[in-house]
N, C-alpha and C positions, 0 to 999 in steps of 0.2 A: 244731613246728610252731603256726600259729598259733591259732587258740583258731576250734574250731565256733560259732556261734549262729545259733539255728532262728530266727524271726521268722512265727508264726504265727496261728491263735489255737489252744488247746489245745482234741482234740478232733474237729479235720480225720483222717479218714485220709493223705488223705496224705502232712501232716505224719507224721503215728503211723510210716506205716512210712520217709520218713527218722530218726529221733527209734531207730528199732532197730535201721537198718545200724549207725547208733553205735552202739548197746549192742552189739549180735552185734559188729564190729568190734572191739571198746575202748575205742573214743577217746573220750574226755572232750565234751563238750557247755556251750553257752549255751541255755533258755527262752528268749525275749525277743516272752511276749504278743505277741499284734493284737487291740482289743481287737473285741466282737462291733456291728457296722455301720462300721465304721473302715474300708472294701474301701478306699474309694474317697476317701482321702482324697490331699493333698498330701503327707504325708508316703510311707504307704505302696503312697502310686502313681513315687514313683520308686525304689520299690524292687522292685516288681513294673505299668508298664504297664494288665494286664492285672485287676485288682485282688486279687486272686490270691492260695494259700497252699498251699504256703509259701513261706520265701523261704530257704538257704541261702549269711550269709558264710562266706566262711576269709581272714582279716585283707584285702584289700583286692581281694580277686575278692565278685562278687555271685551268684546262679546260681539263675534259676528256671525249672517245669515237675522233673516230680519221680522224673519216670526220667535222665532228666541229670542229676539229683544225687543220685541211688541210683552210676549209675555212676561220675562221680566218682567219691564218695569208693570204691569201690574200687580205683578207680587211685590214689589220693592215701595210703591206707588198709594198714598191712598186717593182717595175719591172714588166715584163709583169703575164698578169693576165692569172688567172690559172679558169676559170669560161669560157664558151663559154656566149654572150653574143644571141647565133640566142637561144630563147624554145628551140626549137628543140635536136639541139646541148649541150642544158644545159640540156634537162630532159634523154637524154642517158647518160646521165652524172650520172646524178643521177641516172638513171637505175643501169650501171654497179657499181658503187659504193654499191650496194643494193648485187649485185650478188656476188664481197668479200663479202663483212658479215653477207650473210646466205648458201653460197654456197662453195668459191672458197679452204676459210678457212675452212671451218667442213671435205670437201671433201676432199680434193687439201694435203689445207700446215696441218691436224692433222690429215687424217687419210688414207697418203700419204708420205709429206715431214715426218713430226717428225717419224709417224710407223719405218723409215728408220734410221732413222739419230738420235735420240733419245730416245731410246726402256730401249737403255742399260744404255745412258750415266746417264736421268734424273726419268726412272722411277722400274731404275734397272728390267729387266723383257726381253727377247729378243726382235728383232722384231715381235708380232704376222705376219706370210703372208694371216690368214684368213680377219685380219681390215684393211689389205688391197685390197685384192684384192671385200671387199664387198665395198669398196671408187673408186675402178677399173669406175663402168658407173655411176653413179652421174660426176667421176673427165671427161667421159670422154666429157658430155655436157658441163659439164667449157669450155675443152678444143673445142672444138665446136659451141660454141653458140659467146665464146671470139671472138675467129676465125670471127663468119661470123656479127656482131657486127663494127667489125676492115675495114670488106672490102677490098675495093683499098689503105685506108687515109692511112696517115702515120701516124697519132693520132690516140686513138680509139673515139674521137669525133671530127676525123681531119682530121686542114692540122695546126694543134698545140697544142702542151701539156696543155693535162689538167690533172684538181686534180684524172679526168679514167685513168688516166699513172702509174700515182702517188701512185693509190692502188690496184690496178694489180703486176705491174714488182717485188718487192718485194718477188709476194707469187710466181711468178714462175722462176723466179731465183732459190729461193734454187729448186726449185720441179725440177725445169730441168736438177741435178745431178739425179733423181733414174733410175733409168728403165725404169719405168710405163712412165715416162717424154720424155721417150727418142722415143720409143714405141706413144702418143700419140700426140705431137707433135713436132718432125723430120717434113722439107720439109711441115710442113705449114705455111701460110704468118704472123702466132701468134709469130709463133717461131725466123721468118726472124726479130717481130717488137722487139720482144724481145732482139734479138742483140741487134739494133742500139741504143736499153735502157740504154742495157748494160757498153754498149760504150758514155755517157753520161757522163763526169762532176758529173754530181752529185749522181751518184752512184758508182764508185773509189770511190768517196772521203765516200761512206758511208756502204761500203764491214765492213764485220763484225772483223776478221783482225784485220783492222787499225781500225774500233773502239775500242775495245777491250787495240791495242793498246795507243790511245790517251785516256779512261777511268785510 
């Protein structure tokens, strides 16, 4: 089988979903780092016309959009299936992946996590507390809804790992280091789920510092 190459900025939560999926499937891959500030370069726009990451290269097949990549990897790689066969569980998985794209990413990962940790490093400005305060109410809804959907299950769609878990966990793993997450998540069943997910070898293998060392 052709080599899997993941083009991304190390540390992207969406890219980590892809890398963790490859780890869960036991598939070898190569990380091709994309330098911050080069997403609009002609070289990268040839890979992703919208200037985002990650991009998967599998031989002569190129694919972007994280949900599409995860479904493709699940289809072409052996190992435990990451998409439920039960229609309701599959629908729940699709619902949660949509929540990640439309609400978790803008309100948690951008509105709070990036504002806390990236504003000075990448945006050359201090943390904007007003931006964070504006994002917190929506972040609270995200946490409450994900906790409701988790219920008493071990994973977000039931008893087995799915694409839903692999989409959510990188965002909440980064978020958990903020004071806002301490307030919103501490003591919740979602926090307990996060700890279980963080202990998985796939998550430990894709920690940012390990990726930077490997790159």
